[in-house]
C-alpha positions in Angstrom: 3.0 -15.3 -2.9 3.4 -11.6 -3.3 0.9 -9.2 -1.7 0.6 -5.4 -1.9 -0.7 -2.8 0.5 -0.2 0.9 1.4 -1.5 3.7 3.5 -2.2 1.7 6.6 -1.5 4.7 8.8 -1.3 2.6 11.9 -1.7 4.7 15.0 -2.7 7.8 13.0 -5.8 9.2 14.7 -6.4 12.0 12.2 -7.0 9.4 9.4 -10.2 8.5 11.2 -11.8 11.6 9.7 -11.8 9.7 6.4 -12.2 6.2 7.7 -15.5 6.8 9.5 -16.3 3.1 9.7 -13.9 3.0 12.7 -14.8 4.5 16.0 -11.3 4.5 17.5 -7.7 4.2 16.3 -7.5 1.0 18.3 -10.4 -0.5 16.3 -8.8 0.5 13.0 -5.4 -0.8 14.0 -6.8 -4.2 15.2 -8.9 -4.5 12.0 -5.9 -3.9 9.8 -3.7 -6.3 11.8 -6.3 -9.0 11.9 -7.1 -8.7 8.1 -3.4 -8.9 7.4 -2.8 -12.0 9.5 -5.8 -13.8 8.0 -4.5 -13.3 4.5 -0.7 -13.4 4.9 1.4 -16.6 5.5 4.8 -16.7 7.0 6.5 -17.2 3.6 4.6 -14.5 1.7 6.3 -11.3 0.5 4.3 -8.3 1.5 5.2 -5.0 -0.2 4.1 -2.0 1.9 4.0 0.8 -0.6 4.4 3.6 1.9 2.7 5.2 4.9 2.8 2.2 7.2 2.3 4.3 10.3 2.2 8.0 11.3 2.2 9.7 14.7 1.6 6.5 16.6 1.5 6.8 20.4 2.9 3.3 20.6 6.2 2.1 19.0 5.8 1.0 15.4 7.7 -2.2 16.3 4.7 -3.2 18.3 2.7 -3.5 15.0 5.5 -5.0 13.0 6.0 -7.8 15.6 2.4 -8.9 15.1 2.3 -9.0 11.3 3.1 -12.2 9.4 5.1 -12.5 6.2 8.3 -11.1 4.8 7.8 -7.3 4.8 9.3 -5.0 2.2 8.9 -1.2 2.8 8.7 1.3 -0.1 9.0 4.6 1.6 6.0 7.0 1.7 5.8 10.6 2.8 4.9 9.6 6.4 7.4 6.9 6.9 10.6 9.0 7.7 9.0 10.3 10.9 8.6 6.9 12.5 11.8 5.5 11.0 13.7 8.3 12.8 12.2 7.2 16.1 12.9 3.5 15.5 16.3 1.9 16.2 17.5 1.6 12.6 19.7 -1.5 13.3 16.6 -3.3 14.7 14.5 -2.6 11.5 16.3 -5.4 9.6 14.6 -7.9 11.9 11.2 -6.6 10.6 12.0 -5.7 7.0 13.7 -7.7 4.2 14.1 -4.5 2.3 13.5 -0.7 2.6 13.6 1.3 -0.6 12.2 4.5 -2.0 11.3 2.7 -5.2 11.4 -0.9 -6.4 11.0 -2.7 -9.7 10.8 -6.4 -10.5 9.3 -8.8 -13.2 6.4 -11.0 -12.6 5.5 -13.4 -15.4 7.2 -11.2 -17.9 5.4 -8.1 -16.7 7.4 -5.2 -15.4 6.2 -4.1 -12.0 7.2 -0.7 -10.5 6.4 0.1 -6.9 6.4 3.7 -5.8 4.3 5.3 -3.0 3.5 8.3 -5.3 1.6 8.0 -8.6 3.9 8.8 -11.5 3.4 9.9 -15.1 6.0 7.5 -16.4 7.7 4.4 -15.0 9.9 1.7 -16.3 8.2 0.2 -19.3 5.2 2.5 -19.1 5.3 3.0 -22.8 4.3 -0.6 -23.1 1.6 -0.5 -20.4 -1.2 -0.5 -23.0 -0.1 -4.0 -24.0 -0.2 -5.1 -20.3 3.6 -5.4 -20.1 4.1 -2.8 -17.4 2.3 -1.8 -14.2 2.8 0.9 -11.6 1.6 -0.1 -8.1 1.2 3.1 -5.9 -0.5 4.4 -2.9 -0.8 7.9 -1.5 -4.1 9.0 -2.9 -6.2 6.7 -0.5 -9.7 6.7 -2.1 -9.8 10.4 -3.0 -11.6 11.4 -6.1 -9.6 14.4 -7.0 -7.8 15.6 -10.2 -5.0 13.1 -9.7 -7.6 10.3 -9.5 -9.3 11.5 -12.6 -6.1 11.7 -14.5 -5.0 8.2 -13.5 -8.5 6.8 -14.4 -8.5 8.3 -17.8 -4.9 8.0 -18.8 -3.1 5.2 -16.9 -5.1 2.0 -16.7 -2.1 0.1 -15.5 -1.4 2.4 -12.6 -3.0 0.5 -9.6 -3.8 2.0 -6.2 -2.8 -0.6 -3.5 -4.1 1.6 -0.6 -6.1 -0.2 2.0 -9.0 2.2 1.5 -9.7 0.6 -2.0 -8.6 -2.9 -1.1 -10.8 -4.0 1.7 -8.3 -3.0 4.4 -6.1 -6.0 3.6 -3.0 -6.8 1.6 -3.9 -8.1 -1.9 -2.5 -10.2 -4.7 -1.7 -8.6 -8.1 -4.9 -10.1 -9.5 -7.0 -8.8 -6.6 -5.4 -5.4 -7.0 -6.5 -5.3 -10.7 -10.0 -6.3 -9.8 -10.4 -4.0 -6.8 -9.2 -1.0 -8.9 -11.7 -1.9 -11.6 -14.5 -2.1 -8.9 -13.4 1.2 -7.3 -13.5 3.0 -10.7 -16.9 1.6 -11.5 -18.3 2.6 -8.1 -16.9 6.1 -8.4 -18.3 6.4 -11.9 -21.8 5.4 -10.6 -21.7 8.1 -7.8 
């Protein structure tokens, strides 16, 4: 099974300003790790679409060792910092792949993974027919101009950030449903 997630920000204390449901960074870290391991099986492919960790006081490998599944990292803006601190040759024991961008087909649908929302991606001209999707992170659950643009113009651009996906990795089908719910909830506010 393939699962998607982004913007975990493990160890990033400053993110608690926005994730007020957590009292401490340790509580957030444990919730994310426990939710991951309840959902992910050893043989599952988990695509981390950026910002896995940032400014963690403990080595990032400590988190990676605890997480199930075959992990694929799509680089986000906060990943280069912890990657520099990690022993690069050891990362291959945690990640099946590390890329800036990734595309693949799933049931004849073109999937593009990029941490950042984009205006166009491979096959985006056919997105209205459900033939192409962008799975991104970066915007968390912010309701800014970028969010508004995506909502109005890019219905097949899906936010896989943990903030809109119940703080767990999700399947493609769950991703579609969670984004629908997120947009409905924001529209009701």
